[in-house]
C-alpha positions in Angstrom: -12.4 -28.0 -30.8 -16.0 -27.7 -32.1 -16.6 -27.0 -35.8 -16.1 -23.3 -36.7 -19.3 -21.4 -37.6 -19.6 -18.5 -39.9 -22.5 -16.1 -39.2 -23.5 -13.5 -41.8 -25.7 -10.4 -41.2 -28.7 -10.5 -43.5 -31.2 -7.7 -44.2 -33.2 -9.3 -46.9 -34.1 -12.7 -48.4 -31.6 -12.0 -51.2 -28.9 -11.5 -48.6 -29.9 -14.8 -47.0 -29.7 -16.7 -50.3 -26.3 -15.3 -51.1 -24.9 -16.1 -47.7 -26.1 -19.6 -47.9 -24.7 -20.0 -51.3 -21.3 -18.8 -50.0 -21.2 -21.3 -47.2 -22.5 -19.4 -44.2 -23.7 -21.5 -41.2 -26.1 -19.1 -39.7 -27.7 -15.7 -40.3 -28.2 -12.7 -38.0 -31.3 -11.0 -39.3 -31.6 -7.3 -38.7 -32.9 -4.1 -40.2 -31.5 -0.5 -40.3 -27.8 -0.8 -40.4 -27.4 3.0 -39.9 -28.4 2.1 -36.3 -26.1 -0.9 -36.2 -29.0 -3.3 -36.6 -32.6 -3.3 -35.3 -35.4 -5.7 -35.0 -36.8 -6.7 -38.5 -40.4 -7.0 -39.4 -42.1 -10.4 -38.9 -42.8 -10.5 -42.6 -39.1 -10.2 -43.4 -38.3 -13.0 -41.0 -40.9 -15.2 -42.7 -39.6 -14.4 -46.1 -36.0 -15.2 -45.1 -37.1 -18.4 -43.3 -38.8 -19.5 -46.5 -35.8 -18.6 -48.7 -33.1 -20.6 -46.9 -32.5 -23.6 -44.7 -29.9 -21.8 -42.5 -30.6 -21.1 -38.8 -31.7 -17.5 -38.3 -30.9 -15.4 -35.2 -33.2 -12.4 -35.1 -32.1 -9.1 -33.5 -34.2 -7.8 -30.7 -33.2 -4.1 -30.4 -35.5 -1.1 -31.0 -33.1 1.8 -31.0 -29.4 2.6 -31.5 -27.3 2.0 -28.4 -27.5 -0.5 -25.6 -30.3 0.9 -23.5 -33.6 -1.0 -23.4 -35.3 2.4 -23.1 -38.5 3.1 -21.1 -40.8 0.4 -19.6 -43.2 1.1 -22.5 -40.4 0.7 -25.1 -39.3 -2.6 -23.5 -42.9 -3.8 -23.4 -43.2 -3.1 -27.2 -39.9 -4.9 -27.9 -41.2 -7.9 -25.9 -44.4 -7.9 -28.1 -42.2 -7.9 -31.2 -40.3 -10.9 -29.8 -43.5 -12.8 -29.1 -44.7 -12.1 -32.6 -41.5 -13.4 -34.1 -41.6 -16.5 -31.9 -45.1 -17.1 -33.0 -43.9 -17.0 -36.6 -41.4 -19.7 -35.8 -38.3 -17.8 -34.7 -36.4 -19.7 -32.1 -33.0 -18.0 -32.1 -32.4 -14.4 -31.2 -29.8 -11.7 -30.5 -30.2 -9.3 -27.6 -28.3 -7.5 -24.8 -28.8 -4.3 -22.8 -26.8 -2.3 -20.3 -27.8 -0.1 -17.4 -26.5 3.4 -17.1 -23.6 2.2 -15.0 -22.5 -0.4 -17.5 -23.9 -3.5 -15.9 -26.1 -6.0 -17.6 -29.7 -4.8 -17.6 -31.2 -7.9 -16.0 -34.8 -6.6 -16.1 -34.7 -6.2 -19.8 -32.8 -9.4 -20.5 -35.2 -11.4 -18.3 -38.3 -9.9 -19.9 -37.0 -10.7 -23.4 -35.9 -14.2 -22.4 -39.4 -14.8 -21.1 -40.9 -13.4 -24.2 -39.0 -15.7 -26.6 -39.6 -18.8 -24.4 -37.4 -21.3 -22.6 -36.5 -23.3 -25.7 -35.1 -20.3 -27.6 -31.3 -19.9 -28.0 -29.8 -16.5 -28.0 -26.7 -14.4 -28.3 -25.8 -11.5 -26.0 -24.5 -9.0 -28.5 -21.8 -6.4 -28.4 -23.2 -4.6 -25.4 -20.5 -6.7 -23.6 -17.9 -4.5 -25.3 -19.3 -1.4 -23.6 -19.7 -3.0 -20.2 -18.0 -1.5 -17.2 -16.7 -4.9 -16.2 -16.9 -7.8 -18.7 -16.2 -10.5 -16.2 -18.9 -9.2 -13.8 -21.4 -9.0 -16.7 -20.7 -12.7 -17.6 -21.3 -13.7 -14.0 -24.5 -11.6 -13.9 -25.9 -13.7 -16.8 -24.5 -17.1 -15.9 -27.9 -18.6 -15.0 -30.0 -17.2 -17.9 -31.6 -20.1 -19.9 -30.9 -20.0 -23.6 -27.7 -17.9 -23.6 -25.2 -19.8 -25.6 -23.1 -17.1 -27.4 -21.4 -13.8 -26.8 -20.9 -11.6 -29.9 -17.9 -9.5 -29.1 -14.8 -7.8 -30.6 -13.1 -7.7 -27.2 -13.2 -3.9 -27.4 -15.7 -1.2 -28.3 -13.3 -0.1 -31.0 -13.0 -3.5 -32.7 -11.0 -6.7 -32.9 -7.7 -5.0 -33.6 -7.8 -3.5 -30.1 -9.7 -6.3 -28.5 -7.9 -9.4 -29.7 -5.8 -9.8 -26.5 -9.1 -9.8 -24.5 -10.6 -12.4 -26.8 -7.7 -14.7 -26.4 -7.7 -14.3 -22.6 -11.4 -15.1 -22.4 -11.1 -18.1 -24.7 -8.6 -19.6 -22.2 -11.3 -19.4 -19.5 -13.9 -21.5 -21.3 -14.3 -23.8 -18.2 -14.9 -20.9 -15.8 -18.5 -20.0 -14.7 -19.9 -17.4 -17.2 -17.4 -18.3 -19.9 -19.0 -21.4 -21.3 -21.0 -19.7 -24.1 -19.3 -19.6 -27.4 -17.3 -16.5 -28.4 -18.6 -15.2 -31.7 -16.1 -12.7 -32.9 -17.5 -9.7 -34.8 -16.9 -6.0 -35.1 -13.9 -5.0 -37.3 -13.1 -8.7 -37.9 -10.5 -9.2 -40.7 -9.1 -12.2 -42.4 -5.8 -11.6 -40.8 -7.3 -12.2 -37.4 -8.7 -15.6 -38.2 -5.6 -17.8 -37.8 -4.8 -16.3 -34.4 -8.3 -16.7 -33.1 -8.6 -20.3 -34.4 -5.2 -21.1 -32.7 -6.7 -20.0 -29.4 -9.7 -22.3 -29.9 -12.2 -19.6 -30.9 -14.7 -21.1 -33.3 -17.3 -18.4 -34.0 -16.9 -15.7 -36.7 -19.5 -13.0 -37.6 -19.3 -10.7 -40.6 -21.4 -7.9 -42.0 -19.5 -5.4 -44.1 -16.9 -8.0 -45.0 -19.7 -10.0 -46.8 -20.5 -6.9 -48.8 -17.3 -5.7 -50.6 -19.4 -3.3 -52.8 -21.2 -1.8 -49.8 -24.3 -2.4 -47.7 -26.6 -1.2 -50.4 -25.4 -3.9 -52.8 -26.1 -6.8 -50.4 -24.3 -9.9 -49.6 -21.8 -11.4 -52.0 -21.7 -15.2 -52.2 -18.1 -15.0 -53.4 -17.0 -12.9 -50.4 -18.7 -15.3 -48.0 -17.0 -18.2 -49.7 -13.6 -16.6 -49.0 -14.4 -16.4 -45.3 -15.8 -19.9 -45.3 -12.5 -21.2 -46.6 -10.6 -19.1 -44.1 -12.4 -20.3 -41.0 -12.6 -23.9 -42.1 -15.1 -26.4 -41.0 
């Protein structure tokens, strides 16, 4: 089993510093948590990158929901992705669905091209709203750079999705199932031993890193508790 990783959502350089102090392995950098995380400004990425040594995965998402929007909106998001890549970002988070719940291959391909072939990226929780999770994974199997799925196993969170997560972990040798499962979305400490026992090694926290609320920012002490729980 590979070493467990703990990814923490950061909105600011202060969040990033606290997450690193608590033992996080990686950051997911976003803005606007009221919309479940949107693309941050290039200046914010640059400030975070200067503040910490952790890998930073940058969200590519312009609006709430899992639609890439109009052609013009997708083009603007690609411009943002190129600007971030020019600033040095080389890890990203993205993922879009069509109206019928399939992976939006047009949007994913456009953004994968925008960030470049060397970039690594996570397909985020759009998979939890997909009409067919297995079909979505097979749609994306040949995309360069895809190394992670951020998922709760269910749109309603890990409590309802844990059986799905365990079943998918058991298929890690099947086509489309090679990317790491990064569990996030209602993840609780009680879930960690069960997930580790199934060979799942990726854990993603946002609110759990902020026991005083999003406005107060990341708590290094809270992150440290999770670091101890996931091991590594």
